[in-house]
N, C-alpha and C positions, 0 to 999 in steps of 0.2 A: 722534118717539121712536125710539131705536135699541135695540130689545128683541131679545134673543137667548135661545133656549131651550137649556139645557145639560143633557145626560144623563150620569148617573153610573151605572157598572156595578160593583156590589160583589158578588163571587162567590167561591166556593170552587174549589179546583183539585185535580186528581189527578195521578198519575204518567203518565197517558195524555195526551200532548201533543195528539193529534188530537181527543180528546174535549174538552179545554179550549178549543181553537180553535173547534170547532163550537159550544160553549156561548157563547163570547164573541160569535161571529157572530149567534147567535140573540138574544142580549141587546142587541146593537147594533140589530138589527131591531126589537126590542121598544121600545127607546128612541125610534127614528125614528118608529114607529107612534104614539107618544105626543106627537110633534111636536118631538123634539129636533133641533137644528141642529148642535150640537157634542156628540160623545160621547167620554168619557174612560174608558179601561180602567185597571185597577190595574197596579201594577209587576209585570213579568215574568209576565204572565197566562197564558203558554203552558204553564207547568210548575209543579210544586211550587216553593216557595222553597228552592232547593238550597244556598244559602249557609250553611245551618245546620251544614254539614260541609265539610271540605276534602277533596275527592274529584276526582281528575283526570278521571274518567269524565264528570263533569258538563260538561266543556268541549265534549262532543259536542252539547250543546244550543245552542251558538253558531251564528250565521248572519250572512250578509252583509246590510248595510243600505245602500242599497236592495237588495232581493232578493225571494225568493218570497213571504214573508209580507207585505211592504209592497205587492207586486203584488196579492196576494189582497185585502188590506184596501182598497187603492186602488180596485179594482173594486167592492167593497162600498160604499165612500163615494160613488162615482159613481152607482151604481144607486139609492142612497137619497137622494142629494143632501145628505149630511151630512159634516162634518169629523170625522175619527177621530184620536184621540191614542192611540198604541199603543206600549207599553213592551216592549222586546225585549232579548235577550242578543246583543250584536253581536260577531261574529268579524271583526276588522279585518284580521288577518293571522295566520299560525301563531304562537301564543304571545302574541298581543296582542288583548285582549278589553275591551269596554266595556259598562257598563249604560246603555242608550241608549233614547231615546224618539223615534219617528218621527211626523211629522204629515202626514196625507193630507187634501188640500182636498176641498171638496164636489164638485168635478168629477173627482176621482180622482187628481189630480196629487200626486206626492210633493214636499212643500215643503221637506223637510230633516229634520235630526235634532239632538237635544240629547244630549250625553254627560254623564252624572252627574259633577259636580265633586267632591263630598264623599263619600269612601268610608269606611264604618265598618269597624271590626275589633273586635268584641265577642263574648262567648259567644252563640252562636246566629246571629251575623251576621258571618261571616268573609268579607266582601266583598273585602278587599284580596288575598285568595288568587286571586280571579277577575278583578277589574276594575281596569284602568288608569284613573287619574283623567282626567276629561274634558279635552280640549285645544281645544275649539271655543269656549270662553268661554260666556257667557250668551246666550240666544237669544230672539228674538221672531219669531213667524210671522204674516205678513199673510194671513189666510184670508178667505173669502167673508163670514164673519159677525163679523169683528173681529180685533184684534191679540191673539194669545195668547202668554203666557209659559209655558214648561214647565220645571219643576224636578222632581227625583226624590227621594222619601223622605228620606234623611239630609240632603239640601239644606234640608229644611224647618226645621231647627233654626238656620239661619244667616240673620240679618236682612240681612247684606250681599248675599246672593244674591237675596233678594226685592227689596231696594232697587235694585240694579243692573238687574234685569230690568224693574222698574217704570219706572225712569228711561229705559229704552230704548223705552218706549211701550206696554208690555203693559197691556191693559185687564182681563184676567183672568189670575190665576196658577193654573196647574194643577199638582197634586202627585200623580202616580201613586205608590202607596205599598204597602209590605208590612211591617207591624209588628204585634207582638202581645205577649201575656203569656207569660212562662216558666211552664209548667205545674207546675214544682217550687215556685213561690212560693205559700205557703200563706196569706199575709196579704192579704185583700181590700183593705185600705186602701192597700197598696203598689201594687196593680194600678190602683186608682182614681186614685191620685196620678200614676202614669205616663201614663195615658190623658189626664187633665186637662192635664198639662204639654204633651202632644203637640197637643191641640186649642188650648190657650191661645197657644202660640208662633205658630201659624199664623193665628189670629184677629188676633194683634197685627200681623202683616204687612199684613192688610187695613187696619187703623187707620193704621199708620205711612205707608202708601203710597196710601191712598185707592183701593183696588182690590178687586174680588171675589177670593176665594180658594176654589178647588174642590179638595178633598182626597179621593182615592178609594183606599180600602184593601180588602184581601181579608178573608174570614172563613173559619172552619173550623180544625180541628186538623191540624197537620202536624208530625210528630215531637214535639218538646218545646215547640212554639210553638202557642198558641191565638190565632190572629189575631183582633184585636178589632174588626174592622169599624169602625163609628162614622164612616163617611164623612160629609162635611158640606160645606155652602157657607156662607160668611160674607160679609156685605155690607161696603162700605167703612168702616163704623163698627164692624165686628167682630161684629155681631149675626148669630145663626144663622138662616139661611133654610131650612135642611134639616139633619136629623141622622138618620143611619141607625142601625139596631139593631146590637148587638154579635154577634148569632148567626144572622142570616138573610141570604140572598142578596137583593139589592134592585136594582131598576132604577128610578131616579127622574129626572124631568125638572122643572127649575126655570127660570122665566123671569127673566132679569136685564135691568135697564134701564141700559144703558151710559151714557146721558146723565146719569145721576145722579152720575157721577164729578165733574162740575163742581160740583155742589151740595156734595158732601162735601169736596172739596178747597178750596173757598172758605170753607166754614163753619169748618173747622179747617185753616188753610193751612200745613201742615208743610213742603211743598216750597218755599214762599216764604221761610220763615224758616231754612232750613238754612244753617249756617255752614260752607260748603265749604272756606273758607280755614283752618279749624281741624282738619280731619279727617285730616291726613297721618299722625298716629301710629297710625291704625287698620291701617296696612300692616305694623306690627311684630308679631312673634309675642307678645311681652310687653313692656310698658313698665317695665323694671326698672333703668334707669340714666338 
């Protein structure tokens, strides 16, 4: 059996970057003490979610990848013998920034990075002001404990991203995330509907691709956003293996049986029956002629 223990770190953040980093390190240690072999941190864990406003001062949060933070977490990964998935604000060059996740292997090696492909621009999520769309394509990282696919937040709404990453050999899809409710929304039914849509689309990626999905969100109030937590893991049939609270910091370790992918993919053989000869129209923006 190829079992792997995955750790999720759901936490709140403050304006103090050093404090956030120290908290993240402590929680990675906590996950490792519980037996985690792979630990995933939430999107942009070093700071508040600054994309709620368009402010040039926030570009000061950008950093090189690889750089000091990947060095720091690489040393931590080596010390603990765990893989760390770390979401960071990448400064690629003056005026060129990305929303990027770095992967550090269990021996501390920097394996590479994934740059967020889908960039939102909505009230409270003005990411196009800060981030250039990813240009590295979809990525799979061969780690000590398995092949990991990493996507980021807004990517989670796109089945194409999950499909391509799965076809590249990912055994687990990780989604570092920062999403929440608008505190001005007074209707609890709207909030519930939004959260359910977020969870449902990602569970569907598990089903369609026969893979585990690990989604790690933040919690806490930041400006007009109430980050809804609700981090979860779904198995290759979309069943929930773990569901976090909406209002608490949590560190959770869940054991996944990677050999079960064969069972799920032969029980419902979607990959076998794909009609790849018929999918060319998907590359059009809209099929209107």
